C-alpha positions in Angstrom: -32.6 -4.8 -18.7 -35.8 -3.0 -18.5 -36.1 -4.2 -14.7 -32.7 -2.5 -14.1 -32.9 0.8 -15.5 -32.2 2.5 -12.8 -28.5 1.2 -12.4 -26.2 3.6 -13.6 -23.8 1.2 -15.6 -20.9 2.8 -16.3 -21.0 3.7 -12.8 -21.0 0.1 -11.4 -17.8 -0.7 -14.1 -16.2 2.3 -12.9 -16.1 1.2 -9.4 -15.5 -2.3 -10.4 -12.3 -1.2 -11.8 -10.9 0.9 -9.6 -11.3 -1.8 -7.0 -9.6 -4.0 -9.1 -6.9 -1.5 -9.8 -6.6 -0.5 -6.3 -6.2 -4.4 -5.4 -3.0 -4.6 -7.9 -1.7 -1.5 -6.1 -1.6 -3.4 -3.1 -0.2 -6.5 -4.1 2.5 -5.0 -5.6 2.9 -2.5 -2.4 3.2 -5.8 -0.3 5.9 -7.2 -3.0 7.7 -4.3 -2.4 7.6 -4.3 1.1 8.5 -7.8 1.1 11.7 -7.4 -1.0 13.0 -4.4 0.9 12.5 -6.0 4.2 14.8 -9.3 2.9 17.3 -7.0 1.8 18.0 -6.1 5.5 19.7 -7.9 8.1 17.2 -7.2 11.0 20.2 -5.9 13.2 18.6 -2.3 13.0 17.3 -0.4 15.9 15.2 2.0 15.7 15.4 3.2 19.5 19.4 3.4 18.9 19.0 5.6 16.2 17.0 8.0 17.3 19.4 8.0 20.3 22.8 8.5 18.4 20.7 11.6 16.0 19.7 13.1 19.6 23.1 12.8 21.0 23.7 14.6 17.4 22.1 17.7 17.9 23.6 18.5 21.3 
C-alpha cells in the first residue's frame, strides 16, 4: 500500500457505494415504470387529452 499513498481510500469507497446506490435506484424506477405501464390499457391518447382540456378552458 506504500505505492498508493496518494489514493484517498475513503473517497474511492464512497464513490463506489454511491454508484451502487444509483444503480439500485435506477432498477427500482425501471420496475415501477414497468408495473405502471402494465396497468394501463394503451388506449390513452395524449393528443386527445390536450384537446379535451383546451376545450374545457373555453
